[in-house]
C-alpha positions as CSV (number, residue, x, y, z in Angstrom):
1,X,-0.3,-7.6,8.1
2,X,0.0,-7.0,4.4
3,X,1.6,-9.1,1.7
4,X,1.9,-8.3,-2.0
5,X,3.1,-10.1,-5.1
6,X,4.2,-7.3,-7.4
7,X,5.3,-7.2,-11.0
8,X,8.0,-4.5,-11.6
9,X,8.5,-2.6,-14.8
10,X,11.4,-0.2,-15.4
11,X,10.3,2.1,-18.2
12,X,13.0,3.1,-20.8
13,X,11.8,6.7,-21.3
14,X,13.7,9.6,-19.7
15,X,12.2,11.1,-16.6
16,X,12.0,10.6,-12.9
17,X,9.9,7.4,-12.9
18,X,12.4,4.6,-12.3
19,X,9.9,1.7,-11.6
20,X,6.2,1.0,-11.9
21,X,4.8,-1.9,-9.8
22,X,1.4,-3.5,-9.6
23,X,-0.1,-6.7,-8.3
24,X,-2.4,-8.6,-5.9
25,X,-2.2,-8.3,-2.2
26,X,-3.4,-10.1,0.9
27,X,-4.1,-7.9,3.9
28,X,-5.5,-8.1,7.5
29,X,-7.9,-5.3,8.3
30,X,-8.6,-4.6,11.9
31,X,-10.5,-1.7,13.5
32,X,-12.6,-1.2,16.6
33,X,-14.4,1.6,18.3
34,X,-15.0,1.8,22.0
35,X,-16.0,4.3,24.7
36,X,-15.2,4.1,28.4
37,X,-17.6,6.8,29.7
38,X,-20.9,6.7,27.8
39,X,-21.7,3.1,27.8
40,X,-22.3,3.2,24.1
41,X,-21.3,0.1,22.2
42,X,-19.9,0.1,18.7
43,X,-19.4,-3.5,18.2
44,X,-21.3,-3.6,15.0
45,X,-18.8,-1.3,13.4
46,X,-15.7,-3.4,14.3
47,X,-13.7,-4.9,11.4
48,X,-11.4,-7.9,11.7
49,X,-10.9,-9.9,8.5
50,X,-8.3,-11.1,6.0
51,X,-9.1,-10.1,2.4
52,X,-7.6,-9.9,-1.0
53,X,-6.7,-6.6,-2.6
54,X,-4.6,-4.8,-5.2
55,X,-1.5,-2.5,-5.1
56,X,0.0,0.0,-7.4
57,X,3.4,1.8,-6.8
58,X,5.5,4.3,-8.7
59,X,9.2,4.9,-7.7
60,X,10.7,8.3,-8.5
61,X,14.5,8.4,-8.5
62,X,17.3,9.4,-10.9
63,X,18.3,7.0,-13.6
64,X,20.8,5.8,-14.7
65,X,23.0,6.4,-11.7
66,X,25.2,4.9,-9.1
67,X,24.8,1.3,-8.1
68,X,22.9,2.4,-4.9
69,X,20.2,5.1,-5.5
70,X,17.7,6.7,-3.2
71,X,14.3,8.0,-4.2
72,X,10.6,8.3,-3.2
73,X,8.0,5.5,-3.7
74,X,4.4,6.5,-3.9
75,X,1.7,3.8,-3.7
76,X,-1.9,3.0,-3.3
77,X,-3.4,-0.2,-1.9
78,X,-7.0,-1.4,-1.9
79,X,-8.6,-4.2,0.2
80,X,-11.8,-5.8,-0.8
81,X,-13.7,-6.2,2.5
82,X,-17.2,-7.6,3.1
83,X,-18.9,-4.4,4.2
84,X,-16.7,-1.4,3.2
85,X,-13.5,-1.5,1.0
86,X,-10.4,0.1,2.4
87,X,-8.0,2.3,0.3
88,X,-4.6,3.3,1.7
89,X,-2.1,5.7,0.1
90,X,1.5,5.8,1.2
91,X,4.8,7.6,0.4
92,X,8.1,6.2,1.5
93,X,11.9,6.3,1.1
94,X,13.1,3.8,-1.5
95,X,16.7,2.5,-1.8
96,X,17.6,0.5,-4.9
97,X,20.9,-1.4,-5.2
């Protein structure tokens, strides 16, 4: 689970950056380790919590252009967990209309 409230800015300068987005997030972090053969328990390393975070995205696509445009969105998200913070990077297809 991950929810974000992002503020979008479309810069006026020329170049491939069509949108810059940033804002707070709320995410559910869940991870567990287990073994079936050795009898070792890793329950102390398990993570299951809902925590606040932050996100930052940059969308690369041609501008100005047709009413429907495709590009690449590159982003990074950070969750502030109790023990260890998590940082996740992503790249995905973006379609703006």
